[in-house]
C-alpha positions in Angstrom: 0.0 -0.1 -0.1 1.2 3.7 -0.7 1.3 5.9 2.4 -0.1 9.3 2.6 4.0 10.5 2.6 5.0 8.8 -0.6 1.3 9.2 -2.3 2.1 13.1 -4.2 -1.5 12.1 -6.0 -3.1 14.4 -3.5 -2.6 17.1 -0.3 -0.7 20.3 -0.5 1.7 20.1 -3.8 4.5 22.8 -1.8 4.4 21.0 1.1 4.7 17.6 -0.2 7.3 18.3 -2.9 9.4 20.1 -0.2 9.3 17.2 2.1 10.7 14.7 -0.6 12.8 17.1 -2.0 14.7 17.9 1.3 16.4 14.8 1.7 17.2 14.6 -2.2 18.7 18.1 -1.6 20.5 16.8 1.9 22.1 13.7 -0.3 22.9 16.0 -3.0 24.8 18.1 -0.8 26.8 15.2 1.3 27.4 13.9 -2.6 29.2 17.3 -3.4 30.8 17.4 -0.2 32.1 14.1 -0.2 33.7 15.2 -3.7 35.0 18.3 -2.2 36.1 16.9 0.8 38.7 15.0 -1.9 40.0 18.1 -3.4 39.6 20.2 -0.4 42.3 17.7 1.6 44.6 17.0 -1.5 44.4 21.0 -2.0 45.8 21.5 2.1 47.9 18.7 2.4 48.8 17.2 -1.3 50.8 18.8 -4.0 49.2 21.0 -6.7 49.9 18.1 -9.0 47.8 16.2 -6.9 45.2 18.6 -7.0 45.1 19.0 -10.5 44.7 14.9 -10.8 42.3 15.0 -8.6 40.3 17.4 -10.6 40.7 16.0 -13.8 40.1 12.5 -12.8 37.1 13.3 -11.2 35.7 15.1 -14.1 36.1 11.6 -15.8 34.0 9.8 -12.5 31.6 12.5 -12.8 31.0 11.7 -16.7 30.5 8.0 -15.5 28.7 8.7 -12.2 26.1 11.2 -14.0 25.6 9.2 -17.0 24.5 6.2 -14.9 22.4 8.5 -12.7 20.3 9.5 -15.6 19.9 5.9 -16.8 19.1 4.9 -13.4 16.0 7.7 -13.7 14.0 5.6 -16.2 13.8 3.3 -13.1 13.0 5.8 -10.9 9.9 7.0 -13.2 8.7 3.6 -14.5 8.1 2.6 -10.5 6.7 6.0 -9.6 4.7 5.5 -12.5 3.6 1.5 -11.3 2.7 3.1 -7.9 0.2 5.6 -9.2 -1.4 3.1 -11.5 -1.7 1.0 -8.4 0.5 -1.8 -10.4 2.9 -2.9 -7.3 3.3 -6.2 -8.9 5.2 -4.9 -12.0 7.9 -3.6 -10.0 10.0 -6.5 -8.9 10.4 -7.3 -12.3 11.8 -3.7 -12.8 14.6 -3.8 -9.8 15.3 -7.3 -10.8 16.2 -6.8 -14.2 17.5 -3.6 -13.5 20.1 -5.4 -11.4 21.2 -7.5 -13.7 21.6 -4.7 -16.9 23.6 -2.2 -14.1 25.8 -5.3 -13.8 26.6 -5.9 -17.1 27.3 -1.7 -17.1 29.6 -1.8 -14.7 31.7 -4.3 -16.1 31.8 -2.5 -19.3 33.2 0.2 -17.4 35.4 -1.2 -15.1 37.5 -2.7 -18.2 37.5 0.7 -19.9 38.5 2.9 -16.8 41.4 0.4 -15.7 42.7 -0.3 -19.1 42.3 3.1 -21.0 43.4 5.2 -17.7 46.6 6.8 -19.4 44.6 7.3 -22.8 41.6 8.9 -21.3 44.0 11.1 -19.0 46.0 12.4 -22.2 43.0 12.9 -23.7 41.8 15.3 -21.2 44.8 17.3 -21.6 46.1 16.9 -18.2 49.3 19.0 -17.4 52.4 16.8 -17.8 53.4 17.3 -14.4 50.0 15.8 -13.2 49.5 13.0 -15.1 50.7 10.2 -13.7 48.3 11.0 -10.5 45.4 11.6 -12.6 45.9 8.0 -14.2 46.3 6.7 -10.9 42.8 8.7 -9.9 41.1 7.9 -12.8 42.3 3.6 -12.4 41.7 3.3 -8.6 38.1 4.8 -9.3 37.8 2.7 -12.5 38.7 -0.8 -10.2 35.7 0.1 -7.6 32.6 1.1 -10.5 30.9 -1.6 -9.1 30.2 0.1 -6.2 29.4 3.7 -7.3 26.8 2.2 -10.1 25.4 -0.1 -7.2 24.9 3.0 -5.2 22.9 4.8 -7.7 20.6 2.2 -8.9 19.5 1.4 -4.7 19.0 5.2 -4.6 17.0 5.3 -8.0 14.6 2.6 -6.5 13.8 4.1 -3.4 13.6 7.3 -4.6 10.6 5.4 -7.4 8.9 4.0 -4.1 8.7 7.6 -2.8 11.4 7.6 0.1 14.3 9.9 -0.3 15.4 9.7 3.1 17.0 6.1 2.7 19.8 7.8 -0.4 20.7 10.3 2.6 21.3 8.1 4.8 23.4 5.9 2.0 25.4 9.1 1.3 26.1 10.4 4.6 27.4 6.8 5.5 29.6 7.1 2.6 30.7 10.7 3.3 31.5 10.2 6.7 33.6 6.8 5.5 35.7 9.2 2.7 36.4 12.3 4.7 38.2 9.5 7.5 39.8 7.6 4.7 41.3 11.0 2.9 42.2 11.7 6.6 44.2 8.4 6.6 44.9 8.0 3.3 46.5 11.6 2.4 47.3 13.2 5.2 48.5 10.4 7.5 50.2 7.8 4.4 50.8 11.0 2.1 49.2 9.1 -0.8 47.7 12.5 -2.6 45.6 11.9 -5.5 45.6 8.0 -5.2 44.8 8.3 -1.6 41.6 10.3 -2.7 40.6 7.5 -5.0 41.1 4.7 -2.8 39.0 6.5 -0.2 36.2 7.0 -2.5 35.7 3.7 -3.8 36.1 2.2 0.0 33.3 5.0 1.0 30.9 4.0 -2.0 31.5 0.0 -1.0 30.4 0.8 2.8 27.4 2.4 1.4 26.3 -0.4 -0.8 26.5 -2.3 1.7 24.3 -0.3 4.2 21.8 0.2 1.0 21.4 -3.4 0.8 20.8 -4.3 4.5 18.3 -1.2 4.3 16.4 -2.5 1.3 16.0 -5.9 2.8 14.7 -4.7 6.1 12.2 -2.0 4.2 8.8 -3.4 4.1 8.0 -3.5 0.4 4.9 -2.9 -1.3 5.7 -5.6 -4.0 7.3 -9.2 -3.8 10.8 -10.0 -5.3 12.1 -13.1 -6.3 15.0 -15.3 -7.8 12.8 -15.4 -11.1 12.7 -11.4 -11.3 16.7 -11.3 -11.9 16.7 -11.7 -15.8 16.4 -9.7 -19.0 13.0 -9.0 -18.7 9.9 -6.9 -20.6 10.5 -4.4 -17.6 13.7 -3.7 -18.7 13.0 -2.2 -22.1 10.9 0.0 -20.5 13.2 1.5 -18.6 15.8 1.6 -20.8 13.2 3.5 -23.3 13.0 6.1 -20.7 16.5 6.1 -18.9 18.7 5.7 -22.8 18.0 9.3 -23.7 18.7 10.9 -20.5 22.0 8.8 -20.5 23.2 9.8 -24.0 22.4 13.2 -23.5 23.9 13.4 -20.1 26.8 11.2 -21.6 27.6 14.2 -24.2 27.1 16.7 -22.1 29.5 15.6 -19.7 31.9 14.8 -23.0 31.3 18.6 -23.6 32.1 19.2 -19.8 35.8 17.1 -20.4 36.2 19.0 -23.6 35.9 21.9 -21.5 38.5 20.8 -18.9 40.4 20.1 -21.6 40.3 23.6 -23.1 40.9 25.4 -19.5 44.0 22.7 -19.2 45.9 23.9 -22.0 45.7 27.2 -20.4 48.2 26.2 -17.9 48.6 24.2 -14.5 47.2 27.2 -12.2 44.2 27.4 -14.4 43.5 23.8 -14.4 43.5 23.8 -10.7 41.5 26.8 -10.7 38.6 25.5 -13.0 38.8 22.3 -10.4 38.0 24.3 -7.7 35.2 26.2 -9.2 33.9 23.2 -10.6 33.7 22.0 -6.7 31.7 25.2 -6.0 29.4 24.9 -9.0 28.6 21.7 -7.8 27.4 23.2 -4.6 25.2 26.0 -6.5 23.5 23.4 -8.9 22.2 21.2 -5.9 18.5 23.0 -5.6 18.0 22.7 -9.4 19.4 19.1 -9.4 17.1 18.1 -6.2 14.2 19.9 -8.2 14.6 18.0 -11.4 14.9 14.6 -9.4 12.0 15.1 -7.2 9.6 16.6 -9.8 10.3 13.3 -12.0 9.1 10.9 -9.4 6.3 13.6 -8.4 5.0 13.9 -11.8 5.2 10.6 -12.8 3.1 9.6 -9.9 0.2 12.3 -11.0 0.6 11.1 -14.7 -0.3 7.6 -13.5 -2.9 8.7 -11.6 -4.6 10.7 -14.8 -4.1 13.8 -13.0 -1.8 16.3 -15.9 -3.1 19.1 -14.1 -1.5 18.6 -10.9 1.6 17.3 -12.5 2.0 21.1 -14.4 0.7 22.8 -10.8 3.9 20.7 -9.7 6.6 22.1 -12.2 5.1 25.6 -11.8 5.7 25.3 -7.8 9.2 23.8 -8.5 10.1 27.0 -10.5 9.0 29.1 -7.9 11.0 27.5 -5.3 14.3 27.3 -7.4 14.5 31.3 -8.8 13.6 32.1 -5.1 16.7 30.0 -4.0 19.0 31.0 -6.9 19.2 34.5 -6.4 20.4 33.9 -3.2 23.0 31.6 -4.7 23.9 34.1 -7.2 24.4 37.0 -5.0 26.4 34.8 -2.7 28.9 33.7 -5.7 29.0 37.1 -6.8 30.5 38.9 -3.6 31.9 36.2 -1.6 33.2 34.1 -4.7 36.9 34.3 -3.9 36.3 33.3 0.0 34.3 30.2 -1.4 37.4 29.1 -3.6 40.3 30.1 -1.0 38.4 26.9 0.7 39.9 24.5 -1.3 43.4 26.1 -2.1 46.0 28.2 -0.4 47.1 29.2 -3.7 46.7 32.9 -4.5 46.7 32.5 -8.0 44.5 29.7 -7.8 41.9 30.9 -5.7 42.0 34.5 -8.1 41.7 32.3 -11.6 38.4 30.1 -9.7 37.0 33.4 -8.9 37.4 34.6 -12.2 35.4 31.4 -13.7 32.8 31.7 -11.2 31.9 35.1 -11.7 30.8 34.0 -15.8 29.0 31.2 -14.5 27.0 32.7 -11.8 23.6 33.9 -14.0 23.8 29.7 -14.0 22.4 29.1 -10.6 19.1 31.2 -12.0 18.3 30.2 -15.1 19.3 26.5 -14.2 16.4 26.3 -11.7 14.0 27.2 -14.3 15.4 24.7 -16.8 15.7 21.4 -14.8 11.9 22.2 -13.3 11.0 21.9 -17.1 13.0 18.7 -17.6 11.7 17.2 -14.0 8.2 17.4 -15.7 9.1 16.3 -19.0 11.0 13.5 -17.5 7.9 12.5 -15.3 6.0 12.6 -18.9 8.2 10.1 -20.4 9.1 12.6 -22.9 13.0 12.1 -22.3 13.5 11.9 -26.0 13.0 15.3 -26.1 14.7 16.2 -23.2 17.8 14.6 -24.9 17.3 16.7 -28.3 17.3 20.0 -26.5 20.0 19.3 -24.0 22.3 18.5 -27.0 21.4 21.7 -28.9 22.1 23.6 -26.2 25.4 21.6 -25.1 26.8 20.9 -28.3 25.6 23.8 -30.7 25.9 26.6 -28.0 28.0 25.6 -25.0 30.8 24.1 -26.2 31.3 26.5 -29.4 30.8 29.3 -27.5 33.5 28.0 -24.7 36.0 26.9 -27.3 35.8 30.4 -28.5 36.3 32.3 -25.7 39.5 29.7 -24.7 41.5 30.4 -27.8 41.3 34.4 -27.4 45.0 35.6 -27.3 43.8 36.9 -23.5 41.7 34.1 -23.1 39.5 35.1 -19.6 38.0 32.2 -17.9 34.9 34.7 -16.7 34.3 34.8 -20.5 34.4 31.3 -21.1 32.0 30.7 -17.6 29.4 33.0 -19.7 29.0 30.1 -21.9 26.8 28.1 -18.9 24.1 30.4 -18.6 23.7 31.3 -22.1 23.2 27.9 -23.7 20.7 27.2 -20.5 18.7 30.4 -21.6 18.6 28.8 -24.8 17.4 25.2 -23.6 14.8 27.7 -21.7 13.3 29.0 -24.9 13.3 25.5 -26.6 11.3 23.9 -23.7 8.5 26.5 -23.4 7.9 26.2 -26.8 7.6 22.6 -26.4 5.3 22.8 -23.7 3.1 24.7 -25.5 3.2 22.5 -28.7 1.9 19.6 -26.2 -0.7 21.4 -24.4 -1.9 22.5 -27.8 -2.0 19.0 -29.2 -3.5 17.7 -25.9 -6.3 20.4 -26.5 -6.8 19.0 -30.3 -7.0 15.8 -29.1 -9.8 16.5 -26.2 -11.8 18.7 -28.8 -11.7 15.6 -31.2 -12.8 13.6 -28.5 -15.8 16.1 -27.3 
């Protein structure tokens, strides 16, 4: 049975969306802190080469993690849809099939990241001084990729069930273990970037064990048997939803890797400064990201229950929440960006370069709240193919070319490169508004014909 807290088809939208989003936001905050701790500890107790190695290597890890997260979104949406339709007997097949599919993905990623760590690092144009440490970071994280994939799969399952608190507990466990690991391996044993990577993998492994125990003890509204663990019809359904999102995220993250490579060409200081800025950017994007994940589950349940009007109101509520907070974050970055970057490095030149990038990026905190709320709405409506198309247009045709042009200027400015982000997001908003109007007109036409 669906309890009142996880039933999004009735009650106050603002209240239920907020209560569902807060644990998701908490988990994202801890995830960002999780990655930031590596950079902070290596920046304070390691070397500048190690800082660059973690910065570049974490970009590769982010590519993998974000793509897996988007693919897992198909599982979240499908489970939430079955919850809304009261077809909970279908959920066992979704989870079993997902376990098989994501295990296969983990094996492929492990082989690629371990065997191709050096070519990947060279392709990223990691500074020569930091190449060896970058390779170590990528290879070690690749060896433990099974745990990273498993965490994201389990979190997607819980969110689809309307439970956003359990993933918060998982990442809290991982964050605590990661901090302890960084202190022991980087500060104590002086393993630099390699120590940070080992701490990351071990922390994810502990988190996965905790998540499995939680899933086993949780009272689930469906049965799960050995027969569910195979490639079944549910796999095609959740892959149909998740693959367009994963493809878009893959190409988007590849564009971020390309951006990292553009900036790496500007030297070690620019590379380290950009790496520091990216950690702050990750924090700044937490509200929009939490909204997008929350809206997907929230909207999907209401669509499954046949309540499209409530789904639209949910999107509007999400935009209001996001923009309100985005304005505050925007002001904070502009006013105190140098103090924020100083948290991650004692090098004055690195601090300044990080702040330069943040100045250009700052408007993104507002416009992304609008874009991600719309994307969450479309994800919940199974319009993931459109989400992929609009994402590729804004990323590959606007953000990447603009950032490249800015990076090859004689006096290349990280502020100008940073501006490419909000400009491309603004283009995405225009595209999504157009698609939203198109869907409404199409729906009205169908309704009139039936009448």
